[in-house]
N, C-alpha and C positions, 0 to 999 in steps of 0.2 A: 457516287460517293462525294460528299462535300465536307470540307474541313473548315472550322473557324479557328484560326491561330490566335492565341492570346498572349500578348507580351507588352510589358512596360519597360523593356530593356533599352529602348531608345533614349531614355533620360541619362544613361551612362554607357554610350556605345563602345567603350574600350573593354568591356567585360565579356567573359565567355558566353553567358546566356544570350547576349545580343548577337554573337557570332552564330550561336546554334539557331536563333530565330531566323537570321538571314539565310543560312544554309538550308533550313527547313523549308522556307518559302521557295527557295531555288529548286528543291527536290520536287515540290508539288507542281510548280510551274513546268519543269522539264518533263514531267510525266503527265502533264495535261489533266491534273487532278483540280477540280474547282476548289477554290478556297477564298476566304475573306480574312481580314485582320481586324480584330476588335470591333466587330460589327453585330448589331442586334438582328441577326438574321437566322433562319432555321438551318441547322447543319446536322450531318450525320454524327460528327465527332467534334468535340471541343478540346483542343490540344494546347496547353498552357506551358510557357517557359518560365514565367515569373509567378510569384504568389502574393501580390499585393491586392489593392482594392478591385482592379479590373478582373482578376481571376474570380473573386467572389461574385462580381456583378454579372459576368457572362456565363458562369457555370451553375448559378442558382437554379434549382428546379429543373435541371436538365440531366439526361443520361449520356453515357459514353464520354466521360470526361477523363482525358489523359493528362498527366502532369509529369513533366520531365524533371527529375530530381537533380538539379544543378547544385542546390544549396543544402547543407547540413549545418547544425549548430557549430561545429568545429571550423567550418570554412569562413566563419565571420570573425574568428579570433586573429588578432594581428592586423585587422583591416581598419576598423573604426574605433576610436577612443570610447564611444558610449557602449561598445559591446559588453564591456565589464558589467554594466548595469542590466544587460539583457540575458546574461548567462543563465538565469533561471527561467526567464519568459521564453526564450527561443526554443528550447526543446518542446515546450507545451504547444507553442504556436506551430511548429513544424509537424508535430504529430497530428494536430488538428487539420492542418492544410492538407497533408498527404492522404489522411483517411477520409477526406471529402471527395477525392478522385475515385473513379472506378478503376484505374490502372495507373501505376506509377512506373516510369521508365528510369532506371538507375543508370548513371553514366559510367559507373564502375562497379566491381564486385564489392569494393569497400563501402561504397554508398549504400548498396543493397543490405549489407550487413549492419551498417549504422542505423539505417531506417527501421530495420526489423528489431534491433535492440532498443530503439526509441519507443517502440509500441505501435509502429504502422502495421495494421492487419490487412490492408487492401492487397491485391496481387502486385508483386513487384517483379519487373523483367529487366535484366541487364541489357542495355542498348547503348553502346559507346558512342562518343562524339565522332562523326565521320570527318574525313578530310577530302576536299574536292581537288583532286589531282589535275583537273583541267584549269583550276584557279592557282594551285600552288605546284610548281615544277621547276627543275633547273633551267636557267636561261642565261647563256653567255652574254646576250645583248643587254638584258636587265642588269646583270652583274657589272658590266663596263659603265652603263648609264648611271647607276646608283652609286657606284664608287666615285665617279666623277663629281655627282651631286654632293656627296658627303665628304669630299676631300681626301679620299683614300687612293693610294697608288696601287698599281698592280702587285707591287712587292709587299705591301702591308698584309699582315695576318690580322683579321678582323673577328672579334668575338662579339656576339650579339645576344641580347635578351630582350623580352617583351612582357609587358604587364603594368599594372598600376604600381606606382612608386609607394610602397608601404613595407612595414616590417615583415608581414607574412610572406611577401614575394622575395624576400631577401635582398632588397635593394642595397642595404648597408654592405652586405657581403660583396656585391658586384662593384660598388665603388671602391672598397678596399682592395679587391683584386686589380682593378685598373691602376691604382696607386703603387701596388707591389710589382706590377708587370708593365713597366713603361715602354718596353720594346714592342707591345702589341697595341692595336686600336680596340677600344671598347664602346659599344653603342647600346644605349638603353632606349627602347622604343616604348613610350608611355609617359604618363604624368600623374599628378595627384588627383585622382578621380573623385576622392571624397573631401577634397579641400581642407579646410582647417581641422576637421575631425579625423584626418587620416592618422592612423597609428604610425608613430615613428617620424611624424612630420618635422618636429624640431631637430631631432638627431640627423636626419637626412639633409635638411637645409644647412646645418652646421658643417656637415662633411663636404657639402658642395660649395661652401664658401672658399675652400681651398681645393677646387675641383681639379683633378689632374688634366693635363693638357691632352692626354691620349683618350679622354672619356668624352662622349657626346650624349646629351640627353635630347631626344627629338621632340618630346611632347607627344600629344595625341596624333596619330596618323590615321588617315582614312583607310578603311578595310581594303579598298581596292588597290592600295599602294603597297600593301604588306608583302606581297610576293617579291617586289623589288628589293625590299630591306633585307629579307632572308637571303636573296641571291647574292647581295654584295658581301655576305659574311663568309667566313670559313668554319665557323663553329658556333653551336648554340649552347650557351651556359645558362641554366635555369636554376638558381639557388633557392627557390621557394620552399618554405618550410611545411606547407600543407596544400594539397590539391586534391581534387576528385578525379577529373579527367581534363587536363589542360589542353585546349585547342592548339596553342602555340607550339607545343611540342610535336604534334603530328603534322602541323603545317611546316614547321622547320625541317622535319624529317622528309616530307614530300619534296622539298627543295634540295635534298641531298646533304643537309648539314649533320655532321657528327654531333651526338648529344652528350652533354655533361650535365647530370641532374643530381640534386641533393639525394642522399641515400635515405629515402622514406619508404615505409611499407606500402603506401598507396600504389607505388609504381611497380611493385613486384609481379602482380597478376596482369597488369595491362601492357606493361612495356618490356617485361622479361629481361632478356640479355641484350637488348637493342641499344643500351646506353651505358655510359661509364658513371657508376654511382660514387658520390663523393660525400665525406663528412666536411665540416667547415674548414678543417685543416687540410684537406686533400685537394681542394679545388685548384689551388695554385699549381701544384705539381701535375695535375691532370691536364691543365691547359698547356703547360709547357711540353708535356709528353706528346700530345697530339699536334702541337705546332712544330715540333722538331722531328717527329717520326712519321714519315710519309706513308709508310706501310700500316701503321696503326690508324692514321687518319683515313686511309682509303678503306680499311676494314670496318670502321665505325660509320663511315659514309654508306657502305653497302647495307649494313645493319639497319641504318635509319630508313633507307628506301624500302627495305623489306617490311619494316614496321608500318610505313605509310600504306603499303599495299594491303596489309592486313585489316586496316581501318578505312578502306577506300569508300568514297561517297556512294558508289553504286552497290556495294556489298551490304553496307549498313542499312541503306534506305530500302533495299529489297526486303530486309527483315521487318523494318517499320511498316511497309505496305501490307505484309502478311499480317502483322498485328492488327492494323486497321480492318482488314478484311475478316479476320476471325471475330474481332469485337462486333462489327455490324451483323454478322451471321448469327451470333449467339443470342 
């Protein structure tokens, strides 16, 4: 079995599809499965994580094409300003792209339903994003090192969030929470991935002109360092308005961080009772509750680790290997 992995995600490494690409290659390497990346070589399966020009170039006139469904038309809303002009084009393009594949891997049940409603008639299988618990796990040593690096004391209660700074990710909510809760430290790991066309850019920059002293924006952080940033925190707060299957949530969970997430329907099937769901008005009280109630904090820490075990690297990728084997045998 030989796999040709197709991805253009390196142009924006802070996004979920790039994390999926990295972990996919790690899975193939650890299982000694021969693979290439974006190569004009013969392969048994062509597995794509993005759907730009390279997808069409490497999948043309070939069989056994697998496309992981990281993107739906809704996942572009609130990301980039031009999306308003694409709202009629993107559903057509997504339907065309996904129907070009032989098999679509939907990262959540919601994505599967959305693609079916969009008119994708090719087989769609739910395969969630896995978390590599060898890469992401609790570490007292990393906690101490990264707290010193970020100027946090042992007594500080630290709330962290990760992602592109944009309206869809709820960056404005996070900044507001830092301003309203000066007794806690807030750290946002990420930057403006789309530059000047970022949705909400002007509003976010205006808010940061009077940036609260307890808020730190790290900018883009290498993936290899993310375990350290999760470990320095006490709580993961993710106020995103729309997600398919966010890697950062299961990575934070694997590091033992209790999860406070926006109350959106996408999470109901994939994260069930492992997090504290919040509306815009409830985030502040939820943070205070977990910061002051040690029993509740411990309970949600346990729920988070159970969630990470459910989506372990080994379990999810065993399913992927079976998919590959069945596809080749058919």
